[in-house]
ChimeraX commands (.cxc) that place a marker at each C-alpha (Angstrom):
marker #1 position 178.99,183.22,127.54 radius 0.5
marker #1 position 177.86,186.24,125.44 radius 0.5
marker #1 position 179.90,186.62,122.23 radius 0.5
marker #1 position 179.43,189.66,120.02 radius 0.5
marker #1 position 179.92,187.72,116.79 radius 0.5
marker #1 position 176.97,185.36,117.46 radius 0.5
marker #1 position 174.35,188.07,117.86 radius 0.5
marker #1 position 172.74,186.78,114.68 radius 0.5
marker #1 position 171.11,184.17,116.93 radius 0.5
marker #1 position 168.52,186.75,117.92 radius 0.5
marker #1 position 165.75,184.32,118.91 radius 0.5
marker #1 position 167.41,183.13,122.10 radius 0.5
marker #1 position 167.29,184.93,125.41 radius 0.5
marker #1 position 166.41,184.35,129.04 radius 0.5
marker #1 position 162.67,184.92,128.91 radius 0.5
marker #1 position 159.69,182.61,129.21 radius 0.5
marker #1 position 159.50,181.93,125.49 radius 0.5
marker #1 position 163.19,181.94,124.49 radius 0.5
marker #1 position 165.11,181.00,127.63 radius 0.5
marker #1 position 167.43,178.07,128.35 radius 0.5
marker #1 position 164.52,175.63,128.76 radius 0.5
marker #1 position 163.74,176.27,125.06 radius 0.5
marker #1 position 167.30,176.04,123.73 radius 0.5
marker #1 position 167.15,172.28,123.24 radius 0.5
marker #1 position 164.61,172.74,120.46 radius 0.5
marker #1 position 166.40,175.74,118.96 radius 0.5
marker #1 position 169.93,174.29,119.17 radius 0.5
marker #1 position 170.05,170.46,119.16 radius 0.5
marker #1 position 173.55,170.38,120.65 radius 0.5
marker #1 position 171.96,171.50,123.93 radius 0.5
marker #1 position 170.28,168.11,124.19 radius 0.5
marker #1 position 172.69,165.93,122.24 radius 0.5
marker #1 position 176.04,167.36,123.37 radius 0.5
marker #1 position 178.37,165.51,125.71 radius 0.5
marker #1 position 180.23,168.49,127.23 radius 0.5
marker #1 position 177.64,171.17,127.89 radius 0.5
marker #1 position 178.25,173.94,130.42 radius 0.5
marker #1 position 177.76,175.08,133.11 radius 0.5
marker #1 position 177.86,172.24,135.64 radius 0.5
marker #1 position 177.54,171.69,139.38 radius 0.5
marker #1 position 180.87,170.86,141.01 radius 0.5
marker #1 position 180.98,168.55,144.02 radius 0.5
marker #1 position 184.38,168.95,145.57 radius 0.5
marker #1 position 184.48,165.43,147.01 radius 0.5
marker #1 position 184.11,164.01,143.49 radius 0.5
marker #1 position 186.85,166.16,141.92 radius 0.5
marker #1 position 190.25,164.73,141.00 radius 0.5
marker #1 position 193.10,166.67,142.60 radius 0.5
marker #1 position 195.67,166.60,139.80 radius 0.5
marker #1 position 199.32,167.17,140.76 radius 0.5
marker #1 position 200.18,167.49,137.06 radius 0.5
marker #1 position 198.24,170.73,136.72 radius 0.5
marker #1 position 200.05,174.06,136.90 radius 0.5
marker #1 position 199.09,177.64,137.81 radius 0.5
marker #1 position 197.58,179.75,135.05 radius 0.5
marker #1 position 199.51,182.79,133.83 radius 0.5
marker #1 position 197.67,185.69,132.24 radius 0.5
marker #1 position 198.34,189.27,131.18 radius 0.5
marker #1 position 196.22,191.85,129.40 radius 0.5
marker #1 position 198.50,194.69,128.30 radius 0.5
marker #1 position 197.92,198.34,129.10 radius 0.5
marker #1 position 194.14,198.03,129.21 radius 0.5
marker #1 position 193.60,201.32,127.40 radius 0.5
marker #1 position 190.69,202.33,125.16 radius 0.5
marker #1 position 188.65,199.19,125.75 radius 0.5
marker #1 position 185.11,199.24,124.38 radius 0.5
marker #1 position 182.28,198.55,126.85 radius 0.5
marker #1 position 179.02,197.37,125.26 radius 0.5
marker #1 position 175.50,196.34,126.21 radius 0.5
marker #1 position 174.90,193.22,124.09 radius 0.5
marker #1 position 171.30,192.71,125.22 radius 0.5
marker #1 position 172.41,189.62,127.18 radius 0.5
marker #1 position 175.19,191.11,129.34 radius 0.5
marker #1 position 177.66,193.95,129.55 radius 0.5
marker #1 position 180.76,193.10,127.55 radius 0.5
marker #1 position 184.23,194.60,127.66 radius 0.5
marker #1 position 186.21,194.09,124.45 radius 0.5
marker #1 position 189.94,193.46,124.87 radius 0.5
marker #1 position 192.84,193.89,122.44 radius 0.5
marker #1 position 193.87,190.24,121.74 radius 0.5
marker #1 position 197.37,191.06,120.53 radius 0.5
marker #1 position 198.18,192.55,123.96 radius 0.5
marker #1 position 196.93,189.55,125.95 radius 0.5
marker #1 position 198.17,186.10,126.88 radius 0.5
marker #1 position 196.85,183.11,128.81 radius 0.5
marker #1 position 199.06,180.06,129.34 radius 0.5
marker #1 position 199.61,177.26,131.83 radius 0.5
marker #1 position 197.02,175.38,133.82 radius 0.5
marker #1 position 195.42,172.67,131.69 radius 0.5
marker #1 position 196.15,174.52,128.44 radius 0.5
marker #1 position 198.41,173.50,125.59 radius 0.5
marker #1 position 199.83,176.52,123.84 radius 0.5
marker #1 position 198.91,180.18,124.21 radius 0.5
marker #1 position 195.47,181.77,124.22 radius 0.5
marker #1 position 194.57,185.42,123.63 radius 0.5
marker #1 position 191.83,187.25,125.51 radius 0.5
marker #1 position 189.17,189.08,123.56 radius 0.5
marker #1 position 186.25,189.87,125.87 radius 0.5
marker #1 position 184.86,189.88,129.41 radius 0.5
marker #1 position 181.20,189.62,130.41 radius 0.5
marker #1 position 179.09,188.47,133.35 radius 0.5
marker #1 position 175.94,186.63,134.41 radius 0.5
marker #1 position 173.90,187.60,137.46 radius 0.5
marker #1 position 170.62,187.10,139.28 radius 0.5
marker #1 position 167.76,189.41,140.14 radius 0.5
marker #1 position 168.42,188.98,143.86 radius 0.5
marker #1 position 171.09,187.55,146.18 radius 0.5
marker #1 position 171.52,183.78,146.15 radius 0.5
marker #1 position 171.32,183.17,142.42 radius 0.5
marker #1 position 172.98,184.37,139.25 radius 0.5
marker #1 position 176.14,182.31,138.76 radius 0.5
marker #1 position 176.18,179.70,136.03 radius 0.5
marker #1 position 178.41,177.19,137.77 radius 0.5
marker #1 position 177.46,176.02,141.23 radius 0.5
marker #1 position 179.56,174.46,143.99 radius 0.5
marker #1 position 177.88,171.55,145.76 radius 0.5
marker #1 position 174.55,172.93,144.57 radius 0.5
marker #1 position 175.21,176.43,145.85 radius 0.5
marker #1 position 174.75,179.31,143.43 radius 0.5
marker #1 position 176.60,182.60,143.78 radius 0.5
marker #1 position 175.25,186.08,143.07 radius 0.5
marker #1 position 177.12,186.48,139.77 radius 0.5
marker #1 position 179.86,184.99,137.60 radius 0.5
marker #1 position 182.40,186.86,135.49 radius 0.5
marker #1 position 183.92,185.25,132.39 radius 0.5
marker #1 position 187.19,186.28,130.75 radius 0.5
marker #1 position 187.11,184.68,127.30 radius 0.5
marker #1 position 190.20,183.69,125.28 radius 0.5
marker #1 position 190.81,181.94,121.96 radius 0.5
marker #1 position 193.59,179.55,120.98 radius 0.5
marker #1 position 196.31,181.50,119.22 radius 0.5
marker #1 position 196.83,178.71,116.69 radius 0.5
marker #1 position 193.59,179.88,115.05 radius 0.5
marker #1 position 193.45,183.10,113.05 radius 0.5
marker #1 position 190.81,184.76,115.22 radius 0.5
marker #1 position 188.05,184.11,117.76 radius 0.5
marker #1 position 185.48,183.38,115.07 radius 0.5
marker #1 position 187.61,180.63,113.58 radius 0.5
marker #1 position 188.24,179.12,117.03 radius 0.5
marker #1 position 184.62,179.25,118.14 radius 0.5
marker #1 position 183.62,175.72,117.16 radius 0.5
marker #1 position 187.00,173.99,117.55 radius 0.5
marker #1 position 187.43,171.41,120.32 radius 0.5
marker #1 position 190.37,173.36,121.76 radius 0.5
marker #1 position 189.28,176.74,120.46 radius 0.5
marker #1 position 188.41,178.66,123.61 radius 0.5
marker #1 position 189.48,178.96,127.24 radius 0.5
marker #1 position 187.44,180.82,129.83 radius 0.5
marker #1 position 188.49,182.03,133.26 radius 0.5
marker #1 position 185.39,181.85,135.47 radius 0.5
marker #1 position 185.17,184.05,138.57 radius 0.5
marker #1 position 182.40,183.43,141.09 radius 0.5
marker #1 position 180.98,186.52,142.80 radius 0.5
marker #1 position 179.09,187.02,146.04 radius 0.5
marker #1 position 177.67,190.18,147.53 radius 0.5
marker #1 position 180.02,191.73,150.06 radius 0.5
marker #1 position 182.55,194.51,150.17 radius 0.5
marker #1 position 183.14,197.13,147.51 radius 0.5
marker #1 position 185.57,196.05,144.75 radius 0.5
marker #1 position 187.74,199.08,143.83 radius 0.5
marker #1 position 188.88,197.84,140.42 radius 0.5
marker #1 position 185.49,196.55,139.27 radius 0.5
marker #1 position 184.17,200.02,140.07 radius 0.5
marker #1 position 185.84,201.25,136.88 radius 0.5
marker #1 position 183.24,199.19,134.99 radius 0.5
marker #1 position 180.35,199.60,137.44 radius 0.5
marker #1 position 180.61,203.39,137.31 radius 0.5
marker #1 position 180.15,203.34,133.53 radius 0.5
marker #1 position 177.26,200.90,133.18 radius 0.5
marker #1 position 174.65,203.67,133.38 radius 0.5
marker #1 position 176.04,204.91,130.05 radius 0.5
marker #1 position 175.14,201.66,128.25 radius 0.5
marker #1 position 171.65,201.10,129.61 radius 0.5
marker #1 position 170.08,199.82,126.37 radius 0.5
marker #1 position 171.14,196.98,124.06 radius 0.5
marker #1 position 173.54,198.28,121.44 radius 0.5
marker #1 position 174.86,201.15,123.55 radius 0.5
marker #1 position 178.63,201.31,123.83 radius 0.5
marker #1 position 181.38,203.58,125.13 radius 0.5
marker #1 position 185.17,203.66,125.27 radius 0.5
marker #1 position 186.52,203.40,128.80 radius 0.5
marker #1 position 188.47,206.49,129.82 radius 0.5
marker #1 position 190.39,204.58,132.51 radius 0.5
marker #1 position 192.79,201.70,132.12 radius 0.5
marker #1 position 191.39,198.35,133.19 radius 0.5
marker #1 position 193.42,195.29,134.19 radius 0.5
marker #1 position 191.37,192.05,134.25 radius 0.5
marker #1 position 193.96,190.33,136.43 radius 0.5
marker #1 position 192.79,192.53,139.30 radius 0.5
marker #1 position 189.42,190.76,139.15 radius 0.5
marker #1 position 190.98,187.37,139.90 radius 0.5
marker #1 position 190.81,185.97,143.44 radius 0.5
marker #1 position 193.98,186.14,145.48 radius 0.5
marker #1 position 194.07,182.35,145.76 radius 0.5
marker #1 position 194.41,181.06,142.19 radius 0.5
marker #1 position 193.32,177.47,142.83 radius 0.5
marker #1 position 190.86,176.31,140.19 radius 0.5
marker #1 position 188.64,173.56,138.80 radius 0.5
marker #1 position 188.99,172.64,135.14 radius 0.5
marker #1 position 186.93,170.53,132.75 radius 0.5
marker #1 position 186.04,170.31,129.03 radius 0.5
marker #1 position 182.84,172.23,128.36 radius 0.5
marker #1 position 180.91,174.53,126.08 radius 0.5
marker #1 position 179.68,178.03,125.51 radius 0.5
marker #1 position 176.85,178.74,127.94 radius 0.5
marker #1 position 174.91,180.77,125.37 radius 0.5
marker #1 position 173.86,179.75,121.86 radius 0.5
marker #1 position 175.24,178.35,119.67 radius 0.5
marker #1 position 176.51,176.29,122.67 radius 0.5
marker #1 position 179.54,174.94,120.82 radius 0.5
marker #1 position 181.57,172.42,122.82 radius 0.5
marker #1 position 184.83,174.30,122.42 radius 0.5
marker #1 position 185.69,175.62,125.88 radius 0.5
marker #1 position 188.33,174.58,128.38 radius 0.5
marker #1 position 186.87,175.91,131.61 radius 0.5
marker #1 position 189.12,177.24,134.37 radius 0.5
marker #1 position 186.83,178.10,137.26 radius 0.5
marker #1 position 188.53,179.63,140.29 radius 0.5
marker #1 position 187.41,177.86,143.44 radius 0.5
marker #1 position 187.56,181.02,145.55 radius 0.5
marker #1 position 185.06,183.78,144.92 radius 0.5
marker #1 position 185.51,187.54,144.87 radius 0.5
marker #1 position 183.10,190.10,146.34 radius 0.5
marker #1 position 181.19,192.98,144.77 radius 0.5
marker #1 position 179.13,195.40,146.80 radius 0.5
marker #1 position 175.33,195.50,146.70 radius 0.5
marker #1 position 175.61,198.82,144.84 radius 0.5
marker #1 position 177.90,197.34,142.18 radius 0.5
marker #1 position 175.57,194.38,141.63 radius 0.5
marker #1 position 172.66,196.82,141.39 radius 0.5
marker #1 position 174.40,198.66,138.55 radius 0.5
marker #1 position 174.37,195.41,136.55 radius 0.5
marker #1 position 170.75,194.64,137.46 radius 0.5
marker #1 position 169.71,198.09,136.21 radius 0.5
marker #1 position 170.81,197.31,132.63 radius 0.5
marker #1 position 168.07,196.78,130.05 radius 0.5
marker #1 position 167.85,193.97,127.52 radius 0.5
marker #1 position 166.47,196.07,124.67 radius 0.5
marker #1 position 163.89,193.38,123.92 radius 0.5
marker #1 position 160.74,191.96,125.47 radius 0.5
marker #1 position 159.44,195.45,126.30 radius 0.5
marker #1 position 162.88,196.50,127.57 radius 0.5
marker #1 position 163.06,194.10,130.46 radius 0.5
marker #1 position 165.72,194.51,133.09 radius 0.5
marker #1 position 168.74,192.35,132.36 radius 0.5
marker #1 position 168.56,189.91,135.28 radius 0.5
marker #1 position 168.73,186.13,135.70 radius 0.5
marker #1 position 170.81,185.93,132.54 radius 0.5
marker #1 position 172.34,182.57,133.41 radius 0.5
marker #1 position 171.99,179.02,132.11 radius 0.5
marker #1 position 171.13,176.25,134.61 radius 0.5
marker #1 position 173.65,173.48,135.21 radius 0.5
marker #1 position 173.95,170.47,132.91 radius 0.5
marker #1 position 174.71,166.79,133.42 radius 0.5
marker #1 position 178.39,165.90,133.73 radius 0.5
marker #1 position 177.96,162.99,131.30 radius 0.5
marker #1 position 181.01,161.22,132.67 radius 0.5
marker #1 position 183.42,164.13,132.39 radius 0.5
marker #1 position 186.41,164.34,134.70 radius 0.5
marker #1 position 186.66,167.57,136.70 radius 0.5
marker #1 position 190.17,168.23,137.93 radius 0.5
marker #1 position 191.41,170.61,140.60 radius 0.5
marker #1 position 194.59,172.60,141.03 radius 0.5
marker #1 position 195.28,173.72,144.59 radius 0.5
marker #1 position 197.59,176.72,144.79 radius 0.5
marker link #1:1,2 radius 0.2
marker link #1:2,3 radius 0.2
marker link #1:3,4 radius 0.2
marker link #1:4,5 radius 0.2
marker link #1:5,6 radius 0.2
marker link #1:6,7 radius 0.2
marker link #1:7,8 radius 0.2
marker link #1:8,9 radius 0.2
marker link #1:9,10 radius 0.2
marker link #1:10,11 radius 0.2
marker link #1:11,12 radius 0.2
marker link #1:12,13 radius 0.2
marker link #1:13,14 radius 0.2
marker link #1:14,15 radius 0.2
marker link #1:15,16 radius 0.2
marker link #1:16,17 radius 0.2
marker link #1:17,18 radius 0.2
marker link #1:18,19 radius 0.2
marker link #1:19,20 radius 0.2
marker link #1:20,21 radius 0.2
marker link #1:21,22 radius 0.2
marker link #1:22,23 radius 0.2
marker link #1:23,24 radius 0.2
marker link #1:24,25 radius 0.2
marker link #1:25,26 radius 0.2
marker link #1:26,27 radius 0.2
marker link #1:27,28 radius 0.2
marker link #1:28,29 radius 0.2
marker link #1:29,30 radius 0.2
marker link #1:30,31 radius 0.2
marker link #1:31,32 radius 0.2
marker link #1:32,33 radius 0.2
marker link #1:33,34 radius 0.2
marker link #1:34,35 radius 0.2
marker link #1:35,36 radius 0.2
marker link #1:36,37 radius 0.2
marker link #1:37,38 radius 0.2
marker link #1:38,39 radius 0.2
marker link #1:39,40 radius 0.2
marker link #1:40,41 radius 0.2
marker link #1:41,42 radius 0.2
marker link #1:42,43 radius 0.2
marker link #1:43,44 radius 0.2
marker link #1:44,45 radius 0.2
marker link #1:45,46 radius 0.2
marker link #1:46,47 radius 0.2
marker link #1:47,48 radius 0.2
marker link #1:48,49 radius 0.2
marker link #1:49,50 radius 0.2
marker link #1:50,51 radius 0.2
marker link #1:51,52 radius 0.2
marker link #1:52,53 radius 0.2
marker link #1:53,54 radius 0.2
marker link #1:54,55 radius 0.2
marker link #1:55,56 radius 0.2
marker link #1:56,57 radius 0.2
marker link #1:57,58 radius 0.2
marker link #1:58,59 radius 0.2
marker link #1:59,60 radius 0.2
marker link #1:60,61 radius 0.2
marker link #1:61,62 radius 0.2
marker link #1:62,63 radius 0.2
marker link #1:63,64 radius 0.2
marker link #1:64,65 radius 0.2
marker link #1:65,66 radius 0.2
marker link #1:66,67 radius 0.2
marker link #1:67,68 radius 0.2
marker link #1:68,69 radius 0.2
marker link #1:69,70 radius 0.2
marker link #1:70,71 radius 0.2
marker link #1:71,72 radius 0.2
marker link #1:72,73 radius 0.2
marker link #1:73,74 radius 0.2
marker link #1:74,75 radius 0.2
marker link #1:75,76 radius 0.2
marker link #1:76,77 radius 0.2
marker link #1:77,78 radius 0.2
marker link #1:78,79 radius 0.2
marker link #1:79,80 radius 0.2
marker link #1:80,81 radius 0.2
marker link #1:81,82 radius 0.2
marker link #1:82,83 radius 0.2
marker link #1:83,84 radius 0.2
marker link #1:84,85 radius 0.2
marker link #1:85,86 radius 0.2
marker link #1:86,87 radius 0.2
marker link #1:87,88 radius 0.2
marker link #1:88,89 radius 0.2
marker link #1:89,90 radius 0.2
marker link #1:90,91 radius 0.2
marker link #1:91,92 radius 0.2
marker link #1:92,93 radius 0.2
marker link #1:93,94 radius 0.2
marker link #1:94,95 radius 0.2
marker link #1:95,96 radius 0.2
marker link #1:96,97 radius 0.2
marker link #1:97,98 radius 0.2
marker link #1:98,99 radius 0.2
marker link #1:99,100 radius 0.2
marker link #1:100,101 radius 0.2
marker link #1:101,102 radius 0.2
marker link #1:102,103 radius 0.2
marker link #1:103,104 radius 0.2
marker link #1:104,105 radius 0.2
marker link #1:105,106 radius 0.2
marker link #1:106,107 radius 0.2
marker link #1:107,108 radius 0.2
marker link #1:108,109 radius 0.2
marker link #1:109,110 radius 0.2
marker link #1:110,111 radius 0.2
marker link #1:111,112 radius 0.2
marker link #1:112,113 radius 0.2
marker link #1:113,114 radius 0.2
marker link #1:114,115 radius 0.2
marker link #1:115,116 radius 0.2
marker link #1:116,117 radius 0.2
marker link #1:117,118 radius 0.2
marker link #1:118,119 radius 0.2
marker link #1:119,120 radius 0.2
marker link #1:120,121 radius 0.2
marker link #1:121,122 radius 0.2
marker link #1:122,123 radius 0.2
marker link #1:123,124 radius 0.2
marker link #1:124,125 radius 0.2
marker link #1:125,126 radius 0.2
marker link #1:126,127 radius 0.2
marker link #1:127,128 radius 0.2
marker link #1:128,129 radius 0.2
marker link #1:129,130 radius 0.2
marker link #1:130,131 radius 0.2
marker link #1:131,132 radius 0.2
marker link #1:132,133 radius 0.2
marker link #1:133,134 radius 0.2
marker link #1:134,135 radius 0.2
marker link #1:135,136 radius 0.2
marker link #1:136,137 radius 0.2
marker link #1:137,138 radius 0.2
marker link #1:138,139 radius 0.2
marker link #1:139,140 radius 0.2
marker link #1:140,141 radius 0.2
marker link #1:141,142 radius 0.2
marker link #1:142,143 radius 0.2
marker link #1:143,144 radius 0.2
marker link #1:144,145 radius 0.2
marker link #1:145,146 radius 0.2
marker link #1:146,147 radius 0.2
marker link #1:147,148 radius 0.2
marker link #1:148,149 radius 0.2
marker link #1:149,150 radius 0.2
marker link #1:150,151 radius 0.2
marker link #1:151,152 radius 0.2
marker link #1:152,153 radius 0.2
marker link #1:153,154 radius 0.2
marker link #1:154,155 radius 0.2
marker link #1:155,156 radius 0.2
marker link #1:156,157 radius 0.2
marker link #1:157,158 radius 0.2
marker link #1:158,159 radius 0.2
marker link #1:159,160 radius 0.2
marker link #1:160,161 radius 0.2
marker link #1:161,162 radius 0.2
marker link #1:162,163 radius 0.2
marker link #1:163,164 radius 0.2
marker link #1:164,165 radius 0.2
marker link #1:165,166 radius 0.2
marker link #1:166,167 radius 0.2
marker link #1:167,168 radius 0.2
marker link #1:168,169 radius 0.2
marker link #1:169,170 radius 0.2
marker link #1:170,171 radius 0.2
marker link #1:171,172 radius 0.2
marker link #1:172,173 radius 0.2
marker link #1:173,174 radius 0.2
marker link #1:174,175 radius 0.2
marker link #1:175,176 radius 0.2
marker link #1:176,177 radius 0.2
marker link #1:177,178 radius 0.2
marker link #1:178,179 radius 0.2
marker link #1:179,180 radius 0.2
marker link #1:180,181 radius 0.2
marker link #1:181,182 radius 0.2
marker link #1:182,183 radius 0.2
marker link #1:183,184 radius 0.2
marker link #1:184,185 radius 0.2
marker link #1:185,186 radius 0.2
marker link #1:186,187 radius 0.2
marker link #1:187,188 radius 0.2
marker link #1:188,189 radius 0.2
marker link #1:189,190 radius 0.2
marker link #1:190,191 radius 0.2
marker link #1:191,192 radius 0.2
marker link #1:192,193 radius 0.2
marker link #1:193,194 radius 0.2
marker link #1:194,195 radius 0.2
marker link #1:195,196 radius 0.2
marker link #1:196,197 radius 0.2
marker link #1:197,198 radius 0.2
marker link #1:198,199 radius 0.2
marker link #1:199,200 radius 0.2
marker link #1:200,201 radius 0.2
marker link #1:201,202 radius 0.2
marker link #1:202,203 radius 0.2
marker link #1:203,204 radius 0.2
marker link #1:204,205 radius 0.2
marker link #1:205,206 radius 0.2
marker link #1:206,207 radius 0.2
marker link #1:207,208 radius 0.2
marker link #1:208,209 radius 0.2
marker link #1:209,210 radius 0.2
marker link #1:210,211 radius 0.2
marker link #1:211,212 radius 0.2
marker link #1:212,213 radius 0.2
marker link #1:213,214 radius 0.2
marker link #1:214,215 radius 0.2
marker link #1:215,216 radius 0.2
marker link #1:216,217 radius 0.2
marker link #1:217,218 radius 0.2
marker link #1:218,219 radius 0.2
marker link #1:219,220 radius 0.2
marker link #1:220,221 radius 0.2
marker link #1:221,222 radius 0.2
marker link #1:222,223 radius 0.2
marker link #1:223,224 radius 0.2
marker link #1:224,225 radius 0.2
marker link #1:225,226 radius 0.2
marker link #1:226,227 radius 0.2
marker link #1:227,228 radius 0.2
marker link #1:228,229 radius 0.2
marker link #1:229,230 radius 0.2
marker link #1:230,231 radius 0.2
marker link #1:231,232 radius 0.2
marker link #1:232,233 radius 0.2
marker link #1:233,234 radius 0.2
marker link #1:234,235 radius 0.2
marker link #1:235,236 radius 0.2
marker link #1:236,237 radius 0.2
marker link #1:237,238 radius 0.2
marker link #1:238,239 radius 0.2
marker link #1:239,240 radius 0.2
marker link #1:240,241 radius 0.2
marker link #1:241,242 radius 0.2
marker link #1:242,243 radius 0.2
marker link #1:243,244 radius 0.2
marker link #1:244,245 radius 0.2
marker link #1:245,246 radius 0.2
marker link #1:246,247 radius 0.2
marker link #1:247,248 radius 0.2
marker link #1:248,249 radius 0.2
marker link #1:249,250 radius 0.2
marker link #1:250,251 radius 0.2
marker link #1:251,252 radius 0.2
marker link #1:252,253 radius 0.2
marker link #1:253,254 radius 0.2
marker link #1:254,255 radius 0.2
marker link #1:255,256 radius 0.2
marker link #1:256,257 radius 0.2
marker link #1:257,258 radius 0.2
marker link #1:258,259 radius 0.2
marker link #1:259,260 radius 0.2
marker link #1:260,261 radius 0.2
marker link #1:261,262 radius 0.2
marker link #1:262,263 radius 0.2
marker link #1:263,264 radius 0.2
marker link #1:264,265 radius 0.2
view
């Protein structure tokens, strides 16, 4: 998960010398933590929990959102005071503050979570913080600080609403570039029609890898067209000789005894 307020951790990335295989030495929690994300989900081993509820989310008018190239992903900044996430496994209300994605350099890889060992072509994260904390920065390292809606993506048909973002990515080609969207954007229109989900206690998937995330991963994917995925793959990192921003995902981690629960809609 790329967070704008942790860009001070400039040594990490997805390259040969600073990628996820090096994070254990840079950030000890990667090796010592007990709830690291992402993970592989095996449906036969998941607990179907009748006590879980649907998630409810809203994101206001979606006007004047800032779209940024962080060097690790594109990132759309939301207005937290206009947003709300409740229900599901959550206690209390969470506010959304950003959306970003992870993707591969070619079809068949790119998602962070996998289902029965299968990777998807991309994964979109809508990131929220617990409203009981003053802001996202304060919530970042709290056990119940963050909640992320994870949306798995495979190549397929054109997604009309995602096109609002895809059509603007060429304007933020280099790390640090940003624009203000001139169209309203509603993140709920990215969610799959079937709102069944898996949930488990996890972590940020980028440094500093704090174990502060309640993951809500929808178990039905959405589709983006090959052209829309290409727009993401054309972004540049702004480092390592301006490499293309591809394969910006962390491999799966050990469950370490965690219970993964499922809500079936």
